[in-house]
N, C-alpha and C positions, 0 to 999 in steps of 0.2 A: 722714255728710254734713258737709261743711266749713262750710256756713252754711245758714241758712233760705232756701229757694227762694221768690223773690217772683214771683208770677204775675199777669198781666193778661188779662182776657177781653174780647173785642170782639165785639159782635153778640149780644145777649141776647133774640133773638126766640124762636120756638117751640123750635128746636134748642138755641140758646145758653142759654136759661133752664133747660132740663132738664140740660144739661151742667153749668152753674154750680151748680145745687142739688146734683146728685150729687157733683160734685168737692168742694164745700165739706163735704158730709157725710163723705166718705172722709177728708179731711184731719183733721176733728174726731174721728171715731170711731176712726181708726187711729193717731191722734197722729203724723201725718206732719209732718215739719219743713218745712212749706210754708205760704205765706200768700197769699191773694188780696189784692193791694194796690191794684188799679185795675180798673174795669170801664167799658165804653163801649157806649152804645146811644142811638139817637135818641129813644127814649121814656123820659124820666126818671120818669114816673109809674107805671111797671109795678111790681107788688109786689116782684119780685126786685131791681130797681134801688133802690127805696126801702129795702128791707132792707139792701142793701150800704151805702147812704148812712148809714142809722141806725147801722150797725156801724163807721163811721169809715173805710170804704174810699173811696178817691178815685173819684168818679163823673164821667164825661164824656159829652157828647152827640156829640163828635167823637173817634173812635178815634185820630186822629193826635195828639191832645193827650197821649196816653200816652207818645209818643216823648220828650216834654219831661221825663219822669221819669228819663231816662237810665239809668244802671246800677242804679237802684233797682228795675228790673224785669229779671228773669232770662229769663222766657219769656212770650211773647205768644201766646195762642190766638186766632187770628182766625177767628171763627165766622160772619162776615158772609156768606160765600159770594159775595163780590163781587171778581172778578179785578182790576178797575181799582183798587179800594180797596187790595187786597193789594199791588199794584205801588207805589202811593203810600206805603204803610207801609214797604216795603223801601227805597224811595228816601229817605224821611225819616230812617230809621235811618242809612243810608249818608251822607247829606248832613250829618247831625249828628255824624258821626264815632263813632257808637255801634257798637263792635265787641264789645260784651258781650251785649246782648239778642238772643235768637233768636226767630224766629217759628216756632211749631210747625206743620208742614205737616198737611194733612188726614189723612194716614196715621197720624200720631201721635195726633191727636184721635180717630180711629176706634179705635185701640188702647186709649186711655184709656176711651172709651165702653164697650168690651167688658168692662172690669173693673167697670162700674157694675151689671151684671146686668139692664139694661133688656131687656124682651121683644122690642122691635123694634130693628132695626139703626138706626144713626145715619143720618138722612136725608142724602142727598147733594145738593149744589147742582146746578142744571140744567146747569151747564157745568163742565168740568174746569179747576180753577184752579191746581193744583200747588203747588209751594213758592213 
């Protein structure tokens, strides 16, 4: 790997929290050269958000704030399940001239979830939101 992969997670509700915990465990246990550098959720007082804040991870209540980190973020996993927000996120990256950061589509999040060994499948949003 050329450099450490910097990851941001948006939407740490029921699905996002499980995703974040499993993802962080895999990074640590398997010594993967990746780091969660930012998280966003509207609830700052959740245990997972407070844990990230305590660990020095940038914590936001507005996922669009992550865009301001520019190329300090390689991959954004948008786990919000909100199509309108996803479009705003794409627009903000484009408008800011960020051609570095990618948004991982649901299919990639589902693939990663499969490696976690969770007994249940990753819940799907009520609507298809695509890339």
